[in-house]
Every structure is written in structure tokens, then in C-alpha cells.
TORMAR-415092 format. One record per residue (C-alpha): residue number from 0; x, y, z. Coordinates in pm, whole numbers. Layout:
N
> lokol_xx_yy_zz
> NUM_X_Y_Z $
...
END
This chain:
721
> lokol_xx_yy_zz
> 0_9928_10778_12702 $
> 1_9681_10444_12766 $
> 2_9519_10398_12453 $
> 3_9300_10089_12557 $
> 4_9086_10132_12818 $
> 5_8863_9834_12861 $
> 6_8698_10001_13218 $
> 7_8495_10194_12988 $
> 8_8273_9941_12849 $
> 9_7899_9887_12821 $
> 10_7755_9619_13006 $
> 11_7612_9310_12774 $
> 12_7248_9199_12915 $
> 13_7173_8815_12942 $
> 14_6893_8734_12657 $
> 15_6613_8745_12884 $
> 16_6679_9100_13026 $
> 17_6782_9230_12647 $
> 18_6408_9194_12558 $
> 19_6300_9301_12862 $
> 20_6462_9658_12798 $
> 21_6384_9660_12448 $
> 22_6026_9594_12482 $
> 23_5978_9828_12777 $
> 24_6148_10102_12571 $
> 25_5890_10045_12302 $
> 26_5620_10048_12529 $
> 27_5677_10376_12708 $
> 28_5799_10557_12371 $
> 29_5516_10476_12162 $
> 30_5193_10557_12106 $
> 31_4979_10321_12267 $
> 32_4599_10366_12264 $
> 33_4398_10266_11937 $
> 34_4056_10230_11823 $
> 35_3874_10021_11562 $
> 36_3742_10313_11388 $
> 37_4071_10409_11316 $
> 38_4165_10509_10941 $
> 39_4356_10177_10815 $
> 40_4603_10414_10673 $
> 41_4611_10539_11053 $
> 42_4643_10223_11171 $
> 43_4901_10042_10975 $
> 44_5142_10374_11078 $
> 45_5052_10282_11455 $
> 46_5211_9933_11400 $
> 47_5420_9965_11138 $
> 48_5628_10275_11389 $
> 49_5625_9994_11673 $
> 50_5787_9729_11437 $
> 51_6049_10017_11317 $
> 52_6124_10109_11656 $
> 53_6176_9783_11811 $
> 54_6433_9706_11522 $
> 55_6562_10021_11551 $
> 56_6673_9993_11951 $
> 57_6803_9587_11907 $
> 58_7039_9781_11592 $
> 59_7169_10012_11816 $
> 60_7198_9783_12128 $
> 61_7382_9533_11909 $
> 62_7590_9724_11716 $
> 63_7734_9922_12027 $
> 64_7812_9597_12159 $
> 65_7985_9482_11837 $
> 66_8179_9847_11827 $
> 67_8323_9873_12193 $
> 68_8484_9510_12186 $
> 69_8803_9514_12043 $
> 70_8861_9374_11728 $
> 71_9228_9142_11762 $
> 72_9380_9248_11432 $
> 73_9303_9623_11494 $
> 74_9444_9683_11812 $
> 75_9830_9641_11926 $
> 76_10000_9314_11883 $
> 77_10038_9278_12246 $
> 78_9722_9321_12376 $
> 79_9582_9083_12047 $
> 80_9807_8777_12210 $
> 81_9699_8897_12547 $
> 82_9326_8850_12486 $
> 83_9384_8538_12211 $
> 84_9569_8385_12536 $
> 85_9310_8390_12813 $
> 86_9013_8370_12589 $
> 87_9071_8181_12228 $
> 88_9060_8416_12018 $
> 89_8859_8154_11776 $
> 90_8584_8164_12087 $
> 91_8567_8549_12113 $
> 92_8585_8573_11714 $
> 93_8276_8319_11697 $
> 94_8068_8473_11962 $
> 95_8149_8837_11833 $
> 96_8021_8712_11501 $
> 97_7701_8564_11629 $
> 98_7600_8920_11765 $
> 99_7663_9063_11399 $
> 100_7414_8785_11231 $
> 101_7180_8841_11492 $
> 102_7130_9245_11410 $
> 103_7137_9159_11050 $
> 104_6866_8883_11075 $
> 105_6596_9135_11303 $
> 106_6625_9440_11058 $
> 107_6529_9133_10801 $
> 108_6204_9004_10977 $
> 109_6164_9442_11030 $
> 110_6210_9526_10665 $
> 111_5979_9247_10562 $
> 112_5746_9284_10809 $
> 113_5636_9650_10713 $
> 114_5569_9521_10426 $
> 115_5351_9300_10521 $
> 116_5198_9591_10716 $
> 117_5106_9813_10422 $
> 118_4870_9562_10296 $
> 119_4658_9503_10630 $
> 120_4346_9512_10576 $
> 121_4204_9526_10936 $
> 122_4269_9592_11313 $
> 123_4300_9246_11404 $
> 124_4556_9178_11089 $
> 125_4780_9455_11194 $
> 126_4798_9375_11544 $
> 127_4886_8989_11480 $
> 128_5178_9073_11183 $
> 129_5245_9321_11480 $
> 130_5293_9055_11717 $
> 131_5455_8811_11500 $
> 132_5749_9022_11397 $
> 133_5828_9141_11759 $
> 134_5794_8775_11869 $
> 135_6061_8660_11590 $
> 136_6268_8938_11724 $
> 137_6331_8821_12076 $
> 138_6336_8489_11913 $
> 139_6615_8556_11770 $
> 140_6784_8751_12046 $
> 141_6723_8467_12263 $
> 142_6914_8222_12040 $
> 143_7222_8434_12101 $
> 144_7197_8417_12457 $
> 145_7492_8177_12524 $
> 146_7697_8422_12330 $
> 147_7634_8728_12528 $
> 148_7669_8574_12837 $
> 149_8030_8470_12704 $
> 150_8091_8793_12592 $
> 151_7982_8948_12929 $
> 152_8257_8725_13149 $
> 153_8517_8856_12847 $
> 154_8371_9230_12990 $
> 155_8435_9153_13351 $
> 156_8762_8967_13291 $
> 157_8895_9274_13086 $
> 158_8806_9542_13254 $
> 159_8991_9372_13522 $
> 160_9325_9377_13370 $
> 161_9571_9669_13438 $
> 162_9601_9932_13189 $
> 163_9999_9898_13001 $
> 164_10077_10100_12762 $
> 165_10247_9953_12491 $
> 166_10481_10289_12372 $
> 167_10573_10401_12677 $
> 168_10906_10356_12895 $
> 169_10883_10045_13041 $
> 170_11043_9808_13320 $
> 171_10984_9413_13281 $
> 172_11017_9193_13569 $
> 173_11088_8807_13465 $
> 174_11219_8494_13661 $
> 175_11155_8212_13800 $
> 176_10880_8193_14039 $
> 177_10967_8316_14424 $
> 178_11272_8492_14346 $
> 179_11169_8811_14457 $
> 180_10984_8980_14144 $
> 181_10721_9135_14355 $
> 182_10893_9244_14648 $
> 183_11087_9459_14361 $
> 184_10836_9607_14235 $
> 185_10636_9705_14544 $
> 186_10976_9872_14698 $
> 187_11033_10069_14408 $
> 188_10652_10190_14284 $
> 189_10338_10200_14478 $
> 190_10225_9914_14329 $
> 191_10046_9651_14647 $
> 192_10155_9300_14487 $
> 193_10040_9026_14710 $
> 194_10396_8847_14845 $
> 195_10367_8498_15005 $
> 196_10647_8232_15029 $
> 197_10517_7985_14799 $
> 198_10525_7993_14425 $
> 199_10295_8104_14148 $
> 200_10128_8396_14391 $
> 201_10149_8627_14058 $
> 202_9907_8475_13839 $
> 203_9844_8770_13600 $
> 204_10014_9141_13478 $
> 205_10075_9388_13788 $
> 206_10195_9719_13688 $
> 207_10322_9972_13900 $
> 208_10502_10334_13830 $
> 209_10826_10499_13930 $
> 210_11012_10818_13839 $
> 211_11356_10839_13722 $
> 212_11512_11192_13550 $
> 213_11199_11356_13588 $
> 214_11029_11093_13320 $
> 215_10779_10855_13416 $
> 216_10832_10469_13377 $
> 217_10584_10218_13384 $
> 218_10707_9910_13562 $
> 219_10522_9523_13496 $
> 220_10532_9268_13717 $
> 221_10528_8953_13559 $
> 222_10440_8581_13701 $
> 223_10738_8293_13760 $
> 224_10760_8101_13432 $
> 225_10931_7744_13445 $
> 226_11182_7575_13234 $
> 227_10953_7372_13011 $
> 228_10823_7323_12647 $
> 229_10636_7585_12496 $
> 230_10340_7356_12458 $
> 231_10393_7252_12783 $
> 232_10354_7616_12948 $
> 233_9949_7724_13098 $
> 234_9774_8087_13029 $
> 235_9967_8219_13354 $
> 236_10319_8197_13193 $
> 237_10220_8240_12825 $
> 238_10099_8587_12986 $
> 239_10484_8652_13094 $
> 240_10564_8521_12687 $
> 241_10310_8750_12564 $
> 242_10510_9065_12729 $
> 243_10825_8964_12665 $
> 244_10775_8953_12277 $
> 245_10529_9231_12215 $
> 246_10677_9497_12453 $
> 247_10955_9763_12343 $
> 248_11102_9775_12737 $
> 249_11421_9685_12970 $
> 250_11424_9368_13090 $
> 251_11537_9239_13456 $
> 252_11615_8879_13496 $
> 253_11584_8799_13849 $
> 254_11846_8529_13989 $
> 255_11841_8376_14280 $
> 256_12172_8317_14380 $
> 257_12030_8130_14735 $
> 258_11845_7906_14625 $
> 259_11559_7985_14839 $
> 260_11309_7983_14582 $
> 261_11299_7632_14529 $
> 262_11537_7585_14209 $
> 263_11882_7558_14186 $
> 264_12111_7829_13972 $
> 265_12146_7569_13712 $
> 266_11772_7561_13659 $
> 267_11769_7946_13642 $
> 268_12026_7944_13368 $
> 269_11837_7674_13141 $
> 270_11553_7863_13181 $
> 271_11718_8193_13062 $
> 272_11866_8016_12781 $
> 273_11567_7884_12652 $
> 274_11409_8230_12632 $
> 275_11657_8444_12555 $
> 276_11557_8510_12168 $
> 277_11280_8708_12372 $
> 278_11560_8967_12550 $
> 279_11699_9109_12146 $
> 280_11727_9410_12079 $
> 281_11622_9481_12459 $
> 282_11833_9625_12748 $
> 283_11892_9347_12968 $
> 284_12027_9310_13329 $
> 285_12111_9057_13523 $
> 286_11982_9110_13920 $
> 287_12131_8891_14175 $
> 288_11895_8863_14421 $
> 289_11831_8722_14817 $
> 290_12214_8863_14873 $
> 291_12200_8921_15228 $
> 292_12098_8514_15259 $
> 293_12394_8429_14988 $
> 294_12651_8692_14831 $
> 295_12721_8616_14499 $
> 296_13126_8554_14598 $
> 297_12987_8284_14811 $
> 298_12849_8036_14519 $
> 299_13045_7746_14379 $
> 300_13281_7800_14073 $
> 301_13009_7591_13868 $
> 302_12730_7851_13976 $
> 303_12924_8133_13918 $
> 304_13060_8027_13547 $
> 305_12692_7998_13450 $
> 306_12626_8376_13556 $
> 307_12904_8475_13388 $
> 308_12780_8298_13008 $
> 309_12448_8466_13137 $
> 310_12640_8790_13194 $
> 311_12814_8762_12826 $
> 312_12438_8711_12637 $
> 313_12356_9005_12829 $
> 314_12663_9224_12717 $
> 315_12540_9152_12351 $
> 316_12227_9385_12380 $
> 317_12414_9684_12528 $
> 318_12397_9906_12205 $
> 319_12725_10058_12049 $
> 320_12975_10157_11844 $
> 321_12966_9869_11546 $
> 322_12679_9728_11741 $
> 323_12960_9552_11976 $
> 324_12914_9565_12397 $
> 325_13122_9893_12545 $
> 326_13004_9888_12869 $
> 327_12991_9602_13122 $
> 328_12854_9853_13395 $
> 329_12458_9784_13450 $
> 330_12470_9419_13330 $
> 331_12527_9194_13576 $
> 332_12406_9373_13971 $
> 333_12353_9244_14288 $
> 334_12065_9346_14544 $
> 335_11814_9223_14818 $
> 336_11474_9340_14884 $
> 337_11477_9244_15259 $
> 338_11747_9491_15356 $
> 339_11702_9716_15067 $
> 340_12032_9727_14962 $
> 341_12104_9759_14578 $
> 342_11789_9825_14520 $
> 343_11811_10191_14390 $
> 344_12074_10108_14223 $
> 345_11898_9840_13995 $
> 346_11620_10058_13958 $
> 347_11857_10349_13822 $
> 348_12069_10157_13603 $
> 349_11764_9963_13434 $
> 350_11637_10354_13374 $
> 351_11949_10468_13252 $
> 352_11974_10161_12958 $
> 353_11636_10224_12867 $
> 354_11639_10600_12824 $
> 355_11984_10533_12609 $
> 356_11861_10296_12390 $
> 357_11538_10511_12319 $
> 358_11784_10802_12225 $
> 359_12011_10589_12031 $
> 360_11729_10473_11818 $
> 361_11552_10792_11833 $
> 362_11855_11016_11687 $
> 363_11889_10688_11368 $
> 364_11563_10750_11287 $
> 365_11464_10918_10965 $
> 366_11267_11193_11187 $
> 367_11617_11354_11351 $
> 368_11714_11516_11054 $
> 369_11353_11693_11027 $
> 370_11432_11778_11399 $
> 371_11802_11925_11394 $
> 372_11713_12154_11041 $
> 373_11519_12360_11329 $
> 374_11741_12465_11626 $
> 375_12143_12481_11644 $
> 376_12350_12407_11898 $
> 377_12597_12674_11962 $
> 378_12931_12591_12093 $
> 379_13148_12807_12268 $
> 380_13520_12859_12170 $
> 381_13867_12954_12378 $
> 382_13930_13358_12278 $
> 383_14267_13296_12428 $
> 384_14421_13043_12633 $
> 385_14440_13224_13009 $
> 386_14275_13006_13264 $
> 387_13943_13190_13442 $
> 388_13886_13002_13720 $
> 389_13532_13023_13892 $
> 390_13545_13297_14143 $
> 391_13307_13271_14439 $
> 392_13370_13566_14727 $
> 393_13553_13516_15065 $
> 394_13162_13582_15293 $
> 395_13012_13260_15051 $
> 396_13314_13088_15202 $
> 397_13296_13195_15515 $
> 398_12944_13121_15563 $
> 399_12958_12807_15403 $
> 400_13221_12692_15654 $
> 401_13050_12831_15917 $
> 402_12710_12648_15842 $
> 403_12939_12305_15819 $
> 404_13079_12359_16165 $
> 405_12725_12414_16324 $
> 406_12595_12137_16165 $
> 407_12874_11899_16276 $
> 408_12886_12032_16674 $
> 409_12530_12074_16660 $
> 410_12388_11847_16927 $
> 411_12029_11794_16899 $
> 412_11753_11662_17207 $
> 413_11743_11309_17061 $
> 414_12119_11305_17089 $
> 415_12098_11447_17427 $
> 416_11846_11196_17493 $
> 417_12002_10894_17413 $
> 418_12319_11012_17572 $
> 419_12159_11039_17906 $
> 420_11975_10666_17957 $
> 421_11671_10722_17702 $
> 422_11335_10764_17679 $
> 423_11140_10771_18022 $
> 424_11496_10840_18186 $
> 425_11603_11174_18039 $
> 426_11383_11493_18088 $
> 427_11419_11819_17878 $
> 428_11531_12117_18038 $
> 429_11290_12376_17977 $
> 430_11506_12643_18136 $
> 431_11874_12603_17891 $
> 432_11660_12860_17671 $
> 433_11625_13124_17893 $
> 434_11730_13457_17800 $
> 435_11876_13607_18087 $
> 436_12207_13811_18176 $
> 437_12436_13544_18284 $
> 438_12391_13182_18196 $
> 439_12445_13057_18505 $
> 440_12146_13191_18622 $
> 441_11937_12942_18392 $
> 442_11976_12661_18647 $
> 443_11840_12841_18990 $
> 444_11600_12730_19172 $
> 445_11250_12927_19128 $
> 446_11175_13077_19471 $
> 447_10826_12948_19640 $
> 448_10645_13228_19799 $
> 449_10391_13136_20109 $
> 450_10245_13378_20314 $
> 451_10480_13609_20144 $
> 452_10799_13416_20262 $
> 453_11053_13247_20089 $
> 454_10963_12901_20153 $
> 455_11330_12792_20109 $
> 456_11440_13016_20372 $
> 457_11320_12841_20645 $
> 458_11446_12477_20484 $
> 459_11675_12356_20673 $
> 460_12021_12281_20381 $
> 461_12107_11955_20613 $
> 462_11777_11788_20623 $
> 463_11885_11482_20420 $
> 464_12104_11402_20653 $
> 465_11900_11505_20938 $
> 466_11675_11239_20796 $
> 467_11883_10972_20752 $
> 468_11998_10962_21080 $
> 469_11615_10984_21231 $
> 470_11553_10658_21020 $
> 471_11864_10486_21104 $
> 472_11766_10548_21465 $
> 473_11441_10410_21448 $
> 474_11568_10092_21255 $
> 475_11787_10054_21523 $
> 476_11522_10081_21773 $
> 477_11296_9817_21592 $
> 478_11583_9559_21575 $
> 479_11560_9626_21963 $
> 480_11223_9566_21996 $
> 481_11219_9247_21789 $
> 482_11517_9112_21961 $
> 483_11432_9174_22267 $
> 484_11099_9149_22386 $
> 485_10917_9257_22729 $
> 486_10633_9198_22858 $
> 487_10552_9379_23179 $
> 488_10883_9456_23232 $
> 489_11013_9110_23226 $
> 490_11191_8910_22971 $
> 491_11004_8627_22798 $
> 492_11111_8260_22769 $
> 493_11237_8092_22497 $
> 494_10851_7935_22461 $
> 495_10665_8258_22500 $
> 496_10836_8382_22220 $
> 497_10793_8130_21981 $
> 498_10385_8148_22031 $
> 499_10436_8526_22007 $
> 500_10579_8461_21697 $
> 501_10346_8205_21563 $
> 502_10052_8462_21682 $
> 503_10233_8751_21479 $
> 504_10274_8516_21196 $
> 505_9871_8386_21205 $
> 506_9786_8821_21216 $
> 507_9999_8848_20916 $
> 508_9815_8578_20726 $
> 509_9477_8735_20857 $
> 510_9555_9051_20711 $
> 511_9683_8987_20427 $
> 512_9366_8710_20319 $
> 513_9199_9079_20447 $
> 514_9357_9251_20172 $
> 515_9286_8993_19925 $
> 516_8883_8987_19995 $
> 517_8921_9328_19976 $
> 518_9030_9422_19613 $
> 519_8845_9110_19473 $
> 520_8538_9217_19662 $
> 521_8435_9459_19369 $
> 522_8414_9111_19138 $
> 523_8309_8908_19403 $
> 524_7891_8898_19362 $
> 525_7700_8915_19714 $
> 526_7556_8615_19877 $
> 527_7257_8596_20087 $
> 528_7321_8492_20390 $
> 529_7076_8243_20402 $
> 530_7300_8078_20126 $
> 531_7591_8122_20261 $
> 532_7747_7839_20438 $
> 533_8042_7988_20619 $
> 534_7843_8279_20730 $
> 535_7500_8098_20855 $
> 536_7420_8176_21205 $
> 537_7380_7823_21327 $
> 538_7407_7673_21685 $
> 539_7666_7378_21487 $
> 540_7894_7697_21341 $
> 541_7840_7825_21717 $
> 542_7975_7548_21891 $
> 543_8244_7496_21677 $
> 544_8359_7842_21740 $
> 545_8349_7820_22110 $
> 546_8530_7462_22155 $
> 547_8802_7611_21958 $
> 548_8831_7907_22172 $
> 549_8842_7623_22489 $
> 550_8468_7695_22665 $
> 551_8216_7423_22698 $
> 552_7915_7549_22426 $
> 553_7638_7340_22554 $
> 554_7520_7579_22799 $
> 555_7488_7815_22516 $
> 556_7302_7617_22277 $
> 557_7073_7481_22497 $
> 558_6999_7835_22608 $
> 559_6968_7909_22195 $
> 560_6742_7633_22130 $
> 561_6517_7691_22444 $
> 562_6455_8126_22270 $
> 563_6426_7979_21904 $
> 564_6145_7711_22015 $
> 565_5943_7990_22236 $
> 566_6001_8273_21980 $
> 567_5864_8045_21714 $
> 568_5479_7992_21923 $
> 569_5580_7640_22078 $
> 570_5273_7489_22293 $
> 571_5218_7586_22627 $
> 572_5076_7365_22875 $
> 573_4750_7459_22987 $
> 574_4795_7524_23458 $
> 575_4487_7372_23627 $
> 576_4205_7625_23767 $
> 577_4291_7688_24135 $
> 578_3998_7788_24311 $
> 579_3631_7774_24046 $
> 580_3662_7401_23927 $
> 581_3795_7112_23988 $
> 582_4062_6836_23797 $
> 583_3790_6652_23706 $
> 584_3590_6915_23516 $
> 585_3923_7016_23358 $
> 586_3962_6667_23194 $
> 587_3558_6673_23098 $
> 588_3671_7007_22901 $
> 589_3724_6964_22582 $
> 590_4089_7074_22390 $
> 591_3918_7323_22166 $
> 592_3783_7486_22455 $
> 593_4057_7491_22594 $
> 594_4232_7639_22376 $
> 595_4040_7911_22311 $
> 596_4060_7969_22633 $
> 597_4394_8019_22630 $
> 598_4613_8280_22475 $
> 599_4918_8309_22315 $
> 600_5203_8538_22498 $
> 601_5329_8633_22110 $
> 602_5003_8769_22029 $
> 603_4917_9095_21896 $
> 604_4617_9326_21979 $
> 605_4481_9562_21678 $
> 606_4436_9942_21803 $
> 607_4044_10114_21744 $
> 608_4052_10412_21560 $
> 609_3922_10604_21798 $
> 610_4201_10511_22033 $
> 611_4365_10834_22155 $
> 612_4774_10780_22154 $
> 613_4986_11023_22311 $
> 614_5074_11287_22052 $
> 615_4771_11286_21824 $
> 616_4600_11628_22010 $
> 617_4271_11476_22114 $
> 618_4131_11489_22487 $
> 619_3998_11117_22510 $
> 620_3852_10879_22246 $
> 621_3431_11056_22240 $
> 622_3675_11381_22108 $
> 623_3863_11195_21887 $
> 624_3534_11028_21713 $
> 625_3383_11383_21692 $
> 626_3670_11506_21474 $
> 627_3659_11222_21246 $
> 628_3300_11190_21155 $
> 629_3333_11567_21058 $
> 630_3607_11523_20883 $
> 631_3460_11241_20687 $
> 632_3172_11506_20635 $
> 633_3355_11798_20495 $
> 634_3503_11635_20222 $
> 635_3145_11435_20110 $
> 636_3070_11713_19910 $
> 637_3423_11788_19754 $
> 638_3399_11381_19678 $
> 639_3061_11426_19482 $
> 640_3173_11698_19242 $
> 641_3511_11547_19177 $
> 642_3571_11557_18789 $
> 643_3802_11249_18556 $
> 644_4170_11389_18558 $
> 645_4439_11308_18300 $
> 646_4484_10928_18511 $
> 647_4137_10865_18483 $
> 648_4060_10564_18218 $
> 649_3875_10681_17924 $
> 650_3750_10495_17636 $
> 651_3744_10781_17284 $
> 652_3424_10740_17107 $
> 653_3372_10717_16758 $
> 654_3115_10908_16547 $
> 655_3071_11124_16833 $
> 656_2798_11328_16653 $
> 657_2546_10987_16639 $
> 658_2607_10951_16958 $
> 659_2484_11215_17092 $
> 660_2207_11192_16838 $
> 661_2079_10839_16954 $
> 662_2092_10980_17296 $
> 663_1873_11287_17229 $
> 664_1629_11041_17099 $
> 665_1631_10851_17362 $
> 666_1528_11151_17631 $
> 667_1281_11234_17362 $
> 668_1132_10860_17365 $
> 669_1173_10823_17784 $
> 670_959_11145_17848 $
> 671_689_11089_17610 $
> 672_640_10699_17749 $
> 673_628_10962_18114 $
> 674_382_11202_17983 $
> 675_179_10886_17763 $
> 676_163_10742_18101 $
> 677_40_11008_18370 $
> 678_-245_11113_18118 $
> 679_-370_10814_18015 $
> 680_-676_10619_18125 $
> 681_-554_10309_18056 $
> 682_-211_10296_18194 $
> 683_-206_9884_18277 $
> 684_-291_9810_17870 $
> 685_11_10072_17772 $
> 686_231_9967_18042 $
> 687_167_9583_17862 $
> 688_387_9716_17524 $
> 689_685_9839_17756 $
> 690_876_9564_17633 $
> 691_864_9628_17242 $
> 692_906_9970_17339 $
> 693_1244_9946_17499 $
> 694_1364_9675_17260 $
> 695_1265_9953_16984 $
> 696_1460_10197_17164 $
> 697_1731_10021_17200 $
> 698_1754_9957_16856 $
> 699_1786_10278_16772 $
> 700_2043_10385_16996 $
> 701_2247_10113_16890 $
> 702_2223_10137_16534 $
> 703_2120_10479_16423 $
> 704_2005_10383_16062 $
> 705_1677_10267_16235 $
> 706_1593_10598_16417 $
> 707_1348_10743_16225 $
> 708_1150_10446_16174 $
> 709_1150_10329_16590 $
> 710_1050_10719_16641 $
> 711_734_10723_16424 $
> 712_585_10372_16536 $
> 713_658_10511_16883 $
> 714_489_10785_16813 $
> 715_206_10643_16661 $
> 716_115_10415_16965 $
> 717_93_10627_17169 $
> 718_-84_10913_17037 $
> 719_-365_10736_16803 $
> 720_-446_10388_17034 $
END
């Protein structure tokens, strides 16, 4: 079970956010209203409560941060050294120490100011002491702002660390960079470690889990280690060294015998010799990877000697009687993560070695005696020398033999598909599973019934042969037509045959071009005729086409031009009057008059509405004009009584009641003016005031506030003057 879970640590706020959180909580959770008339003890208690509440919140928040961050001296040495490698133990402790000092300072400030508030003699004095206390507390928090930011970065990084249990069954993978460690953990677990063809792809520890004999094992992938002094190793390499030093696990040292990782076997052997002190008292297995590129038997003698030396060192870790190695199985293994050859055997060997070691250690411990006293293992003893072999019933043996025979002889649909051309060629027969009286009936052709008759009864059994004969006959006839072409009963000359061949060739080309245009018609944009130069109807195009046909185009072009000019309304020559005037008179007539006297041929004349058109149903134009007049008079009343519809524009009015009041006032004033002018003798005098009245009425209608005043003024003028 995982003992350390750094993902549940509380977020560490920044200094400014810390102050905002505490002060806003104080404002919300404490009373906020105080009056000068309160008793002095009540005023003191009011501000003392705020100071104490603020100090309590600061203390709780800072205590939570200090308690949740792990203490390096109290946790497992693996995590203690790992945190020291990643974050520097001195800086980590210094930041936590500053948080603890700030907590003590805030408590001391609150204690001092509470004492001062006990002797406050006025509202102003108590408030000033409260402000000073909270200000000093906030100043302390501001000073530890960098430490809070540093601890927040550490918390975020620790939350991303894998959950490693140092006490459970563990398999540790180590070796040079790019030797196949991440590929192996991806094969045996569900971990998804990035695999790339360059060194140091893995920059931190990755954890996966696998099962063996109903037990859960954690597999740790470590970053690559280089053969150099301890002081020169970086943080990435030190993570691997820390895991090797503190975790009780089975170690898999990966060896790339192909050299594709960029390091020779000699360099990898030197690394093994430099870190072999970390393998003491741990099951060690040498794994030769990438055998698909280079088998172990194909390496040189010097490299084989180095591998043998590493194997002898690994044999020392095998636990046996007297501390000597008794079995070399599972010490040197080969595999290939590309072809999965030997991957499972390496995993099983590592799990088995680790399990045996843990059992041996438990058997040697003192706790085993307490356990053995609680149970008794009964060992059966033979009662006589008679052999009693296992008795299996004959029916069971026959059933097993039959099942084995069926399993060997059974042919699946997949096998039939592969034997008969594969997918897309082979079609599975659904009739072979029919349950019929005779198996030969399964492949019979199903009858097709049409109009009560079996179609197969009317099919000629030799229809395929007849069809082939017809095709051969048609081919012979076509060959005769192509070879011997006759026109009008006469055989063609060689020149005519050559011309005919050219015509047929051109015809086939035209058919192909038409098919291409037709296939691309949907995607081709539609071009208007006036912009399409190829389809534009011009005299030049007509002349080219007629010339290509061997026809003189001059007469056709002249005729087309004459028609186009006459249709455009070209000037016509004026004819001389024959009887009524002389030529001299025509010369004196101005051109404008002649133009007005002439009438172009293409001018159209509009028809009056009273003209009778066949089909209107009128006898003459008088009857049609009378009918139109009656129609206009019949719709006149309906147009007067027309009402506004939904489609008419409408301007919505605001303050409808006021608008109606203004209209009633205006109507009342207009009636009063009319009555006074009819019954008064001084009509001219009253009319002289009409502009003023009109202005007053307009003001009343536009602004309802002056309606009453305007009404009084109007009544005063009309009834008293």
C-alpha cells in the first residue's frame, strides 16, 4: 500500500493572495458595526475579537502548510534522498523554517496588541491599535512571499511524482540510455512511457504494475546512467542512483549487445562495474536486449568475456546455502522488445527471483517462529508398499480423445477463405448448414417461380454454347465489314478507304472529347455567351466556319451586316415629295422638320385603354369605356372605408393616456374658439389674438405639464374680454 501521497497537499497561496484570503474572512466572520456611544469594554472586545480571529486564521493556514509538507528526517530514506536530489534539502528546510518563524511572530504580535487593547480609552485608540496589529501581521506575510512561492513550486512538482511504495515487491530497470528499458516496461505493464530513438528520453522515474502468480508487482523505469564520477552526474542520473540505493527490488541490468544505442559493450560493462556495489543483497539479472539485430552468439570473444564476467558478478546475488550460488538459471537472459521474443520469460524470471528472496528472508527472520507455532503441516506417510496409480474412467478418456480429434480435424471458415483465394474472392456458403434428409440436396438450385411457372424449365441448357456461337458469328461479320467496305455496291478505292479511316478516326476523337466535357460539366463554371470567345456569334467566326467547309462567306457576311444595321435603326434616306412640293422646297426645309416628318420603321405605338382587343368581350370602345367607369365608381366607396392592415407601417406611441388627454384638450379649445367667434360682435378683435392662442394650444399638446395653465388662460381671454 502506498504510504506517501503528495497529490493531496493543499495549494500554497502567494503572499498577496494569503493576505486577501485572511482579511476577507475576518471581515465576513466578525461583526462590522460599532458606534461611539458603546461602552468602552464593548469597544475593546469588538477590536480584540478581530485581532484574535485574524491571528487564528494565519496560524491555522501556516500550520497546515508546515504539517502537510513532509519532513525529510521522518520519511523513508528513498523519498528523503529523492527530495534532496530534486529540490536541495537545505533550501527546503530553510523555507519551512521561515514559515514557522512567521507563524510565531504573528502569534506574538497578536498577544502584544491584545494587551494594549485592554487599556484602550477611546474608539479611535482601539481602532488604531487594531489597524496596527493587522498591518504588522500582513507585513510579516509579505516578507515570506518568496518562501511561499518556492514551496508552491515544490508542491506542484511533488504532485507529479509517481506513487512508489518502497516496501512492496519491486522490479527495477537500469542501464545505459536508449538500451530498451522504456520499451520493456511498456510491454509488461500498462504504462505509457515515451520511446524515442535518442538518449535520455526518460528524464524521471516511471512506474507500472504487473501481475505474477496472483501477486501485484510494481515496475520502475529509471533514466539512463552514464559511466562517469559520482560528482559529475546530473539530477536525472541521481534519480536512478537513489532508486538503486534505497529500494529493495529485483534489478534488471539491460545490455545492448547490438551497439545501436551508441555505446559499446565495454562501456556498458564499465558502468556495471562502477555501480555493482548498489546491487548487493538484491536479485540481479543481466538482460541482453536487441537480439533481433545481433544475437548473443554472434558477438566477439572480448565482448563475450565481458558478458561472462558480469554474469559471474550476478551469480553472487543468488541466495543459496552457505551464501554461494547454486543455480545459474535466470541470471543471463536474452530478449528483443521489437519482436517480443523472451520478454515474458525475463519478467517471470525477475518475479520468481524476487519472490524466492523475500520468502527466504522471511524464513530467516525471528517472526517465522511465532507463525510456525500457530499451524501444523501434515505430511502423509505410506501405509504399505502397494502402488495406486491414478484411475480415470474410460468414458472420460474417450471423450478427451474425441475432443482432441475434433480439435485437430476442425476446419474453420477462416481456413477455407485462405485456401480459396482470401477475402473478396471466397464467398462462404450458407447452404452447407441446412438440415435436410440428404446432404446432396444442399447445393440444389432454388426454383424461381414466375406466373406460376418454374423459370428454370424454360431455360435452354445449351444457352451458353449458343451465346458463344452468336458472339463468334458477330465477330466474323464485323471483321468482314472492316476489311471489305462497300458503298453503293461498289468496292472502295485505296484513297477512299484512307479517307474513310481518317473520318472514323476524327469521329472517335470527337466522341472522346464530348465524353470528357460531359464528365467535367458539373465542375466546370458556366460562362455567359458574351464572355465566351469560342461560342460568340460573330461574322468572323461564321466566315472561318464557312471557309473550312469550302463555301464563299462574303455574301452571307454582307447579308448579316445589312440586317444588323437595319435592326439597330440606321438613318434612312429621305424621299422627295412627288406632287405637292419641289426639290427647292425640300432643300429649304430644315433637317429637324424633315426628321419630325419622317417616322422610323421600328417605332411601336401604344394602344389606348379603350381600344377593343379581340377576346375582351366588348362590342366597341364606347361600351368598354363605360364598363371601366363603372368599375372605378364601384371600388370608390370600398377604398374610402379601407382599414389599416398588418402590412401597413405603424408608429407605436408612448404614454397613450397623455396623448389622448392632449387631443381632447385641443378639441375643447377649438370648439370654444368656434363658439366665441360666432356669438361675439368683436370678431376682428378676437381674431387678432388667434396667433397667441395657436401657440398656447401647441404648447399644451406638446407638453402635458402646461395643459392646465393653457386651459385657464384660454377661458380667461374668451369669456372675460
